[in-house]
C-alpha positions, 0 to 999 in steps of 0.5 A: 473420447480417448484417454489422451483427449480426456486427460488434456481436457481435464487439465484445461478445465482445471486450469480454467476453474483455477483462473476463474476462482482467482479472478473471483477472489481478487475481485472480492478482495477489498483493500483500503491501503493506498500506499505507505511511506516505506518506514517501519515502526522500529520504535518511538521517534518523537514525543509530542506534548500539547501544542507541538507538531511533527511534519514528515516533509516531501513524502511521494504521493504515488496514488490518490488517498483520503486518509492518513494513519499515524503510528502512535503510542499513548502508553495505555492511556486515552490519547489526545486529539490530533490534527493532520494537515496535508500540503503540497511540498512545492507550493505549500497549498493545502490538499487535505486536512483532518483530525483524530478525536481524543480518547483513542488508545494506541500502541506502536506494536499494534498497527490496527490501533494506530489513529486514522485521520480522514483528510478528504480526497488528495490527488496522487499524481506523483507529487510530494506532500508534507504531512504534519501531525499536531497534538491538540490536547494536553496529554502527550503522544508518542509517534513511531518510526525509524530513526535510521531509515533512508527515505529519499528526499523526505525529512522529519521536522519536529517543531523547528528541528530537523531529525534523522529518519522518518515517521511511519505513515500509511495512506488509505483510500476511500472507498476501498478498491479491489485487488483486481482493480489494482492490477494495472497500476501494479504492472505499470509500476513494475514495468519501471524496472524493465526500462525501454523499450520494454514496458507494461505490455511486456508484463501483460504478455508474460502474464498471458503466456503463463495463464494460457500458453502454459496450461495448453502446453501441459495439456498437449504433453499429457495428451502425447504421453497418453498416446505413447502409452497406448502404442 
């Protein structure tokens, strides 16, 4: 085998191995996050006493989810039981409900400590949902978010009073899915920025060109360079 062909073959084999490794990693990477409401945890936003409730209304549910994680802080003490209710914003129909047992210790600065309520299978067909968090215990709990956040049509209601900004909420799926399985959905969402007549097919085509055409072109260039050097 000539040096030109040997160099091109090594480059193509390397590209194929890199692609295979990426597919294996993406296929094994389990993700529980479905989506978030786009509000950062910048500080305390609502302090709920026992029996009080806060609702983040008209949150776009872009995909199906089964759990709601709430940015909360218990000031280093065991937190109260929480009830989480999810309803369709238009009809008020309950889509899911769950609870968080008392005794958790949460901090706004530690996302892993934020309590998670399993609410059942909630469809995510681009509908808006109202997410309400109720304090079912005697101890207070602080809910975090961003008081200056612009969250579209979503609005925060604490008790009967509407407040600016929004609570930081993340929505989780069950069972977890892989990063590879989320690729078609990610491309579909990204295609919305392209507009007609472009669409998801454009991104698939670009991905194919980058994955296959670029290594082939590089291999051809390497082969040509090797041939030129031997002349």
